[in-house]
C-alpha angles and dihedrals in degrees: 000000000000128000093260093054092046090051091049090051095048093046090049090055090046091054092047092243091118129036124237089240091053091051091048090052091053092048097043095100095053128147096018146339121224111219093177094248095044137023106219111216106217092173095062095090089051092049101037108017097248133068125242117293115225110229102207101192111103095012124107118243089248091055092048091050092047093052094043092049091050091052091046092048091067093049096256125143114253129219121182117186134192092028115148145135121011095349089057092051092050094047093047091048090054093043109030089169089075120099112224126208104196099194092046092042089224134131122200140187118194112198099151132040113269110235114227114257111215129332100261126063127244118245110229111198130187129188097212146349092274089066095058099096092057092040092051091047086055091048092052091048092050091048092053089050091053099254122136115229133210112195122217105179135180097016102133117163092251084081099028093169087074090059096045089052089065098057090117090063092055091049092061100039129084102214136011124221113195119199103190110151107203095352103101093172098069099070090048093050092048089047087061092052104047136059097211131073120291120210114201118207112194 
């Protein structure tokens, strides 16, 4: 449950449109539900502004579906990361309402409007094509958090003119996330070009 949904529920009780018992029933699983293999934190959106993210790697398809259904049951948006191959096919078969981004290996379910996060976009930079799966996973995560993204892809320092040609993007963004695989130089170079924080993803 997120702050907006809690406010809706409380205002509904105040107006007399919902009963106190009905509200209690909806709140009964706060702050978490124990599924045996996972304890789903329904208070996280209230505390942090975003619900739990389901990290798919290492989980069985049945576990992923169980967690995602529990999040969805309470009206929360759902983001599943690191979901590819056969597990992805099984999860999508069980939950066809999910939207799958193959390159990012993410599945999402948007049940509530996503509130904008900040006024300036995030610059998402990749060194080369091999970095795209991680960069796109990052882009999907940012989108589900409400952040706008400006992509600056394939600008490794081996061809630094490509990076320098994108200075205008860095001037209008608030933070830079650099997905550079083995190229440790790119975050440092960008750090020397921008005033905002730079997050390096190895």
